[in-house]
N, CA, C and O of each residue as an XYZ file, in Angstrom:
512
protein
N      -6.368     -2.616    -19.698
C      -5.155     -1.941    -19.293
C      -4.034     -2.971    -19.196
O      -4.228     -4.080    -18.699
N      -2.880     -2.583    -19.674
C      -1.712     -3.464    -19.632
C      -0.638     -2.822    -18.773
O      -0.290     -1.658    -18.969
N      -0.108     -3.590    -17.810
C       0.983     -3.137    -16.958
C       2.229     -3.945    -17.303
O       2.206     -5.176    -17.284
N       3.312     -3.248    -17.615
C       4.568     -3.913    -17.942
C       5.665     -3.372    -17.049
O       6.065     -2.217    -17.193
N       6.164     -4.195    -16.117
C       7.258     -3.730    -15.268
C       8.560     -3.672    -16.055
O       8.801     -4.490    -16.944
N       9.390     -2.699    -15.719
C      10.704     -2.549    -16.333
C      11.756     -2.421    -15.245
O      11.718     -1.493    -14.436
N      12.691     -3.353    -15.230
C      13.819     -3.311    -14.311
C      15.062     -3.759    -15.068
O      15.468     -4.917    -14.977
N      15.670     -2.829    -15.823
C      16.861     -3.206    -16.587
C      17.967     -3.696    -15.659
O      18.065     -3.270    -14.508
N      18.794     -4.592    -16.176
C      19.886     -5.140    -15.367
C      21.248     -4.596    -15.784
O      22.226     -4.750    -15.054
N      21.318     -3.965    -16.946
C      22.575     -3.388    -17.407
C      22.528     -1.876    -17.265
O      21.563     -1.234    -17.679
N      23.575     -1.313    -16.677
C      23.705      0.131    -16.613
C      23.001      0.803    -15.457
O      23.041      2.029    -15.347
N      22.347      0.029    -14.577
C      21.667      0.592    -13.411
C      21.715     -0.460    -12.295
O      21.789     -1.660    -12.564
N      21.671     -0.002    -11.063
C      21.686     -0.945     -9.942
C      20.447     -1.840    -10.008
O      19.405     -1.416    -10.508
N      20.551     -3.074     -9.510
C      19.424     -4.002     -9.628
C      18.291     -3.648     -8.668
O      18.527     -3.185     -7.552
N      17.072     -3.870     -9.114
C      15.910     -3.763     -8.241
C      15.874     -5.002     -7.355
O      16.372     -6.060     -7.740
N      15.290     -4.875     -6.179
C      15.114     -6.038     -5.315
C      13.773     -6.693     -5.650
O      13.016     -6.189     -6.480
N      13.492     -7.811     -5.001
C      12.282     -8.568     -5.319
C      10.984     -7.831     -5.000
O       9.932     -8.175     -5.540
N      11.046     -6.819     -4.128
C       9.808     -6.175     -3.689
C       9.469     -4.890     -4.430
O       8.490     -4.229     -4.081
N      10.248     -4.516     -5.443
C       9.887     -3.351     -6.253
C      10.491     -3.473     -7.641
O      11.379     -4.294     -7.871
N      10.008     -2.652     -8.563
C      10.564     -2.563     -9.914
C      10.967     -1.111    -10.154
O      10.443     -0.198     -9.515
N      11.897     -0.908    -11.073
C      12.346      0.459    -11.360
C      11.251      1.305    -12.006
O      11.155      2.503    -11.737
N      10.426      0.693    -12.854
C       9.412      1.467    -13.569
C       8.243      0.556    -13.931
O       8.384     -0.661    -14.047
N       7.081      1.191    -14.107
C       5.893      0.457    -14.535
C       5.296      1.188    -15.729
O       4.877      2.341    -15.622
N       5.263      0.507    -16.857
C       4.623      1.055    -18.055
C       3.136      0.736    -17.987
O       2.754     -0.411    -17.752
N       2.305      1.739    -18.190
C       0.853      1.573    -18.150
C       0.311      1.910    -19.531
O       0.471      3.029    -20.017
N      -0.331      0.932    -20.156
C      -0.935      1.151    -21.476
C      -2.433      0.905    -21.396
O      -2.894     -0.012    -20.715
N      -3.171      1.725    -22.091
C      -4.604      1.530    -22.195
C      -5.388      1.940    -20.961
O      -6.551      1.561    -20.824
N      -4.795      2.691    -20.077
C      -5.531      3.157    -18.895
C      -6.455      4.301    -19.297
O      -6.068      5.193    -20.052
N      -7.647      4.263    -18.798
C      -8.601      5.332    -19.045
C      -8.679      6.305    -17.884
O      -9.093      7.452    -18.049
N      -8.272      5.835    -16.692
C      -8.365      6.677    -15.506
C      -7.101      6.569    -14.664
O      -6.509      5.494    -14.557
N      -6.694      7.670    -14.073
C      -5.610      7.709    -13.099
C      -6.176      8.258    -11.803
O      -6.970      9.199    -11.819
N      -5.773      7.676    -10.680
C      -6.205      8.126     -9.369
C      -4.964      8.451     -8.550
O      -4.117      7.584     -8.334
N      -4.855      9.682     -8.100
C      -3.738     10.129     -7.281
C      -4.239     10.226     -5.844
O      -5.050     11.093     -5.520
N      -3.754      9.336     -4.985
C      -4.216      9.270     -3.603
C      -3.255     10.052     -2.722
O      -2.051      9.797     -2.723
N      -3.791     11.002     -1.972
C      -2.989     11.811     -1.053
C      -2.318     10.921     -0.013
O      -2.720      9.775      0.186
N      -1.322     11.441      0.629
C      -0.683     10.719      1.718
C      -1.735     10.253      2.711
O      -2.525     11.053      3.211
N      -1.740      8.962      2.993
C      -2.746      8.356      3.851
C      -2.071      7.854      5.121
O      -1.072      7.137      5.064
N      -2.621      8.234      6.252
C      -2.037      7.870      7.537
C      -2.767      6.687      8.161
O      -3.828      6.267      7.700
N      -2.164      6.168      9.221
C      -2.748      5.057      9.970
C      -3.691      5.545     11.036
O      -3.471      5.331     12.228
N      -4.755      6.210     10.594
C      -5.759      6.762     11.500
C      -7.051      5.975     11.354
O      -7.402      5.534     10.260
N      -7.758      5.803     12.475
C      -9.060      5.148     12.395
C     -10.105      6.160     11.945
O      -9.774      7.310     11.655
N     -11.351      5.741     11.886
C     -12.425      6.593     11.366
C     -12.649      7.851     12.192
O     -13.247      8.810     11.704
N     -12.175      7.864     13.444
C     -12.313      9.052     14.290
C     -11.099      9.969     14.190
O     -11.067     11.035     14.805
N     -10.080      9.542     13.394
C      -8.864     10.337     13.260
C      -7.805     10.026     14.292
O      -6.827     10.762     14.421
N      -7.986      8.944     15.029
C      -7.036      8.539     16.055
C      -6.001      7.594     15.452
O      -6.364      6.617     14.797
N      -4.697      7.877     15.671
C      -3.673      6.988     15.117
C      -3.632      5.646     15.842
O      -3.922      5.552     17.035
N      -3.262      4.609     15.088
C      -3.040      3.303     15.699
C      -1.948      3.404     16.750
O      -1.051      4.240     16.642
N      -2.022      2.547     17.773
C      -1.099      2.628     18.909
C       0.319      2.191     18.558
O       1.280      2.654     19.173
N       0.454      1.306     17.578
C       1.776      0.780     17.225
C       2.014      0.957     15.728
O       1.098      1.276     14.971
N       3.249      0.745     15.323
C       3.574      0.796     13.896
C       2.743     -0.218     13.125
O       2.194      0.106     12.072
N       2.645     -1.440     13.637
C       1.856     -2.472     12.956
C       0.392     -2.056     12.843
O      -0.229     -2.251     11.798
N      -0.160     -1.485     13.910
C      -1.550     -1.011     13.867
C      -1.716      0.063     12.795
O      -2.687      0.046     12.039
N      -0.766      0.999     12.732
C      -0.877      2.073     11.757
C      -0.751      1.548     10.333
O      -1.463      2.010      9.442
N       0.129      0.605     10.109
C       0.258      0.041      8.760
C      -1.019     -0.685      8.352
O      -1.449     -0.580      7.204
N      -1.632     -1.420      9.283
C      -2.909     -2.073      8.981
C      -3.972     -1.037      8.633
O      -4.723     -1.215      7.673
N      -4.039      0.048      9.412
C      -5.013      1.103      9.156
C      -4.752      1.803      7.827
O      -5.685      2.098      7.080
N      -3.482      2.067      7.539
C      -3.143      2.726      6.269
C      -3.669      1.913      5.104
O      -4.325      2.455      4.214
N      -3.387      0.616      5.099
C      -3.804     -0.206      3.958
C      -5.314     -0.377      3.920
O      -5.888     -0.472      2.835
N      -5.975     -0.419      5.071
C      -7.445     -0.438      5.083
C      -7.984      0.865      4.505
O      -8.930      0.854      3.718
N      -7.384      1.985      4.893
C      -7.812      3.287      4.378
C      -7.570      3.392      2.877
O      -8.421      3.897      2.145
N      -6.416      2.919      2.415
C      -6.119      2.959      0.978
C      -7.121      2.107      0.211
O      -7.618      2.524     -0.835
N      -7.425      0.904      0.727
C      -8.415      0.048      0.053
C      -9.777      0.743     -0.019
O     -10.465      0.641     -1.035
N     -10.171      1.440      1.034
C     -11.447      2.161      1.053
C     -11.450      3.285      0.029
O     -12.425      3.468     -0.701
N     -10.350      4.040     -0.023
C     -10.237      5.152     -0.985
C     -10.269      4.617     -2.412
O     -10.972      5.162     -3.262
N      -9.512      3.555     -2.679
C      -9.509      2.951     -4.014
C     -10.907      2.463     -4.383
O     -11.361      2.673     -5.507
N     -11.584      1.819     -3.448
C     -12.926      1.292     -3.718
C     -13.887      2.412     -4.079
O     -14.799      2.209     -4.881
N     -13.696      3.595     -3.497
C     -14.590      4.709     -3.818
C     -14.467      5.127     -5.278
O     -15.356      5.784     -5.822
N     -13.360      4.743     -5.907
C     -13.142      5.025     -7.331
C     -13.317      3.772     -8.182
O     -12.973      3.769     -9.364
N     -13.851      2.707     -7.584
C     -14.054      1.466     -8.324
C     -12.754      0.731     -8.609
O     -12.637      0.031     -9.615
N     -11.781      0.891     -7.723
C     -10.473      0.259     -7.908
C     -10.122     -0.582     -6.690
O     -10.777     -0.511     -5.650
N      -9.063     -1.385     -6.848
C      -8.505     -2.192     -5.755
C      -7.000     -1.970     -5.725
O      -6.455     -1.213     -6.529
N      -6.337     -2.637     -4.791
C      -4.877     -2.526     -4.736
C      -4.225     -3.070     -6.005
O      -3.064     -2.764     -6.279
N      -4.947     -3.865     -6.777
C      -4.412     -4.355     -8.052
C      -4.214     -3.216     -9.051
O      -3.485     -3.375    -10.030
N      -4.851     -2.077     -8.814
C      -4.713     -0.926     -9.694
C      -3.550     -0.016     -9.320
O      -3.229      0.907    -10.068
N      -2.912     -0.258     -8.180
C      -1.788      0.580     -7.746
C      -0.610      0.377     -8.692
O      -0.174     -0.749     -8.934
N      -0.100      1.495     -9.224
C       1.033      1.427    -10.152
C       2.265      2.173     -9.634
O       3.329      2.095    -10.247
N       2.141      2.891     -8.518
C       3.264      3.648     -7.953
C       2.945      3.933     -6.498
O       1.787      4.162     -6.147
N       3.978      3.919     -5.636
C       3.772      4.097     -4.210
C       4.943      4.841     -3.596
O       6.098      4.553     -3.910
N       4.655      5.791     -2.724
C       5.687      6.491     -1.953
C       5.327      6.403     -0.480
O       4.200      6.706     -0.086
N       6.291      5.987      0.329
C       6.110      5.908      1.780
C       6.956      6.983      2.448
O       8.110      7.209      2.087
N       6.356      7.631      3.419
C       7.069      8.613      4.237
C       7.144      8.037      5.646
O       6.128      7.877      6.322
N       8.356      7.731      6.074
C       8.575      7.066      7.359
C       9.136      8.066      8.365
O      10.052      8.823      8.042
N       8.603      8.075      9.557
C       9.106      8.975     10.597
C      10.498      8.545     11.053
O      11.268      9.369     11.547
N      10.830      7.261     10.892
C      12.123      6.739     11.325
C      12.567      5.656     10.341
O      11.758      4.848      9.885
N      13.843      5.649     10.026
C      14.374      4.668      9.079
C      14.177      3.234      9.569
O      14.108      2.311      8.758
N      14.087      3.040     10.867
C      13.902      1.687     11.405
C      12.544      1.101     11.037
O      12.317     -0.090     11.249
N      11.634      1.910     10.491
C      10.315      1.432     10.091
C      10.319      0.813      8.693
O       9.308      0.259      8.261
N      11.438      0.899      7.985
C      11.489      0.494      6.575
C      11.118     -0.972      6.364
O      10.343     -1.286      5.461
N      11.650     -1.858      7.172
C      11.396     -3.282      6.968
C       9.921     -3.624      7.182
O       9.325     -4.335      6.373
N       9.335     -3.121      8.264
C       7.921     -3.391      8.531
C       7.044     -2.776      7.444
O       6.055     -3.380      7.030
N       7.399     -1.582      6.983
C       6.640     -0.918      5.922
C       6.695     -1.735      4.631
O       5.675     -1.929      3.970
N       7.885     -2.210      4.278
C       8.031     -3.013      3.058
C       7.225     -4.307      3.166
O       6.561     -4.710      2.211
N       7.283     -4.951      4.318
C       6.534     -6.197      4.499
C       5.033     -5.953      4.383
O       4.318     -6.752      3.777
N       4.553     -4.854      4.961
C       3.123     -4.531      4.874
C       2.720     -4.237      3.432
O       1.640     -4.633      2.992
N       3.595     -3.538      2.690
C       3.312     -3.234      1.280
C       3.245     -4.514      0.459
O       2.310     -4.703     -0.320
N       4.222     -5.390      0.625
C       4.252     -6.647     -0.126
C       2.990     -7.463      0.175
O       2.377     -8.019     -0.736
N       2.606     -7.533      1.443
C       1.393     -8.265      1.829
C       0.159     -7.612      1.215
O      -0.686     -8.302      0.646
N       0.048     -6.295      1.325
C      -1.133     -5.585      0.822
C      -1.284     -5.730     -0.683
O      -2.402     -5.813     -1.192
N      -0.169     -5.761     -1.394
C      -0.207     -5.863     -2.852
C      -0.146     -7.314     -3.327
O      -0.033     -7.568     -4.527
N      -0.219     -8.255     -2.407
C      -0.215     -9.667     -2.776
C       1.079    -10.097     -3.437
O       1.079    -11.006     -4.267
N       2.189     -9.452     -3.077
C       3.489     -9.795     -3.637
C       3.798     -9.125     -4.961
O       4.890     -9.295     -5.503
N       2.847     -8.365     -5.489
C       3.063     -7.676     -6.768
C       4.018     -6.508     -6.558
O       3.796     -5.664     -5.690
N       5.076     -6.466     -7.353
C       6.076     -5.399     -7.241
C       5.665     -4.198     -8.086
O       5.258     -4.346     -9.238
N       5.777     -3.009     -7.499
C       5.509     -1.752     -8.197
C       6.668     -0.810     -7.904
O       7.419     -1.041     -6.956
N       6.831      0.251     -8.701
C       7.837      1.243     -8.363
C       7.481      1.867     -7.005
O       6.337      2.257     -6.773
N       8.454      1.953     -6.137
C       8.204      2.472     -4.796
C       9.406      3.250     -4.298
O      10.549      2.964     -4.655
N       9.127      4.227     -3.475
C      10.159      5.029     -2.837
C       9.802      5.168     -1.371
O       8.636      5.362     -1.029
N      10.793      5.072     -0.506
C      10.591      5.317      0.920
C      11.478      6.493      1.316
O      12.668      6.528      1.005
N      10.880      7.442      2.000
C      11.573      8.653      2.415
C      11.421      8.786      3.923
O      10.330      8.595      4.460
N      12.518      9.115      4.610
C      12.432      9.398      6.036
C      12.161     10.884      6.178
O      12.919     11.722      5.688
N      11.054     11.197      6.864
C      10.629     12.590      6.983
C       9.915     12.798      8.314
O       9.352     11.867      8.889
N       9.952     14.021      8.782
C       9.185     14.353      9.973
C       7.732     14.552      9.562
O       7.424     15.396      8.722
N       6.844     13.766     10.162
C       5.429     13.903      9.848
C       4.857     15.110     10.585
O       5.460     15.607     11.536
N       3.708     15.572     10.148
C       3.110     16.768     10.743
C       2.732     16.577     12.206
O       2.753     17.528     12.987
N       2.389     15.358     12.571
C       2.052     15.022     13.948
C       2.965     13.869     14.359
O       3.093     12.887     13.627
N       3.597     13.982     15.520
C       4.598     12.983     15.920
C       4.025     11.582     16.077
O       4.765     10.606     15.956
N       2.719     11.454     16.346
C       2.092     10.130     16.479
C       1.862      9.449     15.129
O       1.587      8.250     15.083
N       1.972     10.197     14.035
C       1.818      9.612     12.705
C       3.166      9.020     12.308
O       4.106      9.760     12.017
N       3.267      7.707     12.293
C       4.552      7.040     12.083
C       4.871      6.818     10.608
O       6.040      6.828     10.222
N       3.859      6.621      9.791
C       4.033      6.347      8.365
C       2.900      7.030      7.616
O       1.772      7.112      8.103
N       3.222      7.517      6.425
C       2.211      8.071      5.517
C       2.515      7.494      4.147
O       3.672      7.459      3.731
N       1.494      7.044      3.448
C       1.704      6.412      2.142
C       0.794      7.067      1.118
O      -0.397      7.263      1.359
N       1.378      7.408     -0.042
C       0.578      7.904     -1.161
C       0.746      6.941     -2.314
O       1.812      6.356     -2.506
N      -0.319      6.783     -3.078
C      -0.273      5.872     -4.221
C      -0.846      6.538     -5.455
O      -1.606      7.503     -5.388
N      -0.447      5.978     -6.581
C      -1.063      6.306     -7.870
C      -1.644      4.999     -8.389
O      -0.975      3.966     -8.408
N      -2.898      5.064     -8.808
C      -3.578      3.878     -9.341
C      -4.070      4.190    -10.746
O      -4.323      5.348    -11.077
N      -4.203      3.164    -11.566
C      -4.665      3.327    -12.945
C      -5.681      2.242    -13.267
O      -5.591      1.113    -12.785
N      -6.644      2.615    -14.092
C      -7.655      1.645    -14.523
C      -8.041      1.927    -15.965
O      -8.881      1.225    -16.527
């Protein structure tokens, strides 16, 4: 599988260092669409803090990816749903850390989550 990031510099606003405008995927045999994943532990209890929930989210995503024989290296697209805009910086830092600095197309949306204790929800698309 070949991944080619695309971030044109003419005619569109510039991408920042932590994301790209688009990711071309060639030669993928499988796509995995991961539902919005929350920062819940194995009992369904949310982490006490934003940092705890972000750690749980990425642990949960890694577990889900592993069930399909994939890792975070297979993530080609990511959407974050933040309960509050003030969570954006911590969410971006957690994403950059989880992906080892690899930039992918990403969108962050401020939205009311179904349960007020759920601070962030992240969905990903992975390819292999």
